[in-house]
N, C-alpha and C positions, 0 to 999 in steps of 0.2 A: 889173670893170665900174665904170662911172663912179657917182658918189654918188647922181645923179638917178634912173638905172635900180634902184638899189638899194634905194630908199625905195619904190617902186612896190610895191602889193601882190600884183600878178601876178609878181611874182619873189620870192615868199616861199613857204618850202616846209615845211609841217608832217611833221615826223617823228615816228613813235613806234613801241614795239614790244608788241605784246601778248602776254602770259604765257601759256605753254603751254596752262593750265586754263581760262584766261579767254575769255569770248564778245565779240564785236567791241562787241554791246550794254553791256556792263561796263564797257569802256575807254570808250566815245564817253560814257556816261553823267558819268564822271568829268571828262573833257573840256569837254562842255558845260557842267557846273557852274561849270568854271573859268573859262571864258568870259564866262560872266554874269555872275560876280564882277567880273571885268575890265572888264566893260559899265557898271557901275554906279559904279564907280570905289573907288579907296582912298587912304588918307591917308599920306604918306610924311614921316617926320621926317628932316628935313636939319641938320646942325649946320654952323655957319661957322666958320672958323677965319680970323684974321686974323695975320700973321706978316711978317717978313723973307724976303728973298729966298733966302737960305741955309737957314733954317729950314723955310722953306714947301717948299722943294725935298725937303729931307730927309723930311718928312710925306707928300708925294705920292710919293715912290719914286722920285725923279730923281737919277742917280747924279751926283759931282760930276766936275768936269775932268780930276782926276788919278786917277779909278778905274783 
């Protein structure tokens, strides 16, 4: 599927499993609370690293040409 189609909301499917003893309402309450938390936004701490190419490849997990 092309990238443009993958980004469309209609091509995203929510999958979940309901435990045997749980009701749909129990599971949906948890899901809705998570969605509300995402709607309000959250802060992400991102670290920046400055390195030369060989060291940066090692930190990113890129294999060497002689691997």
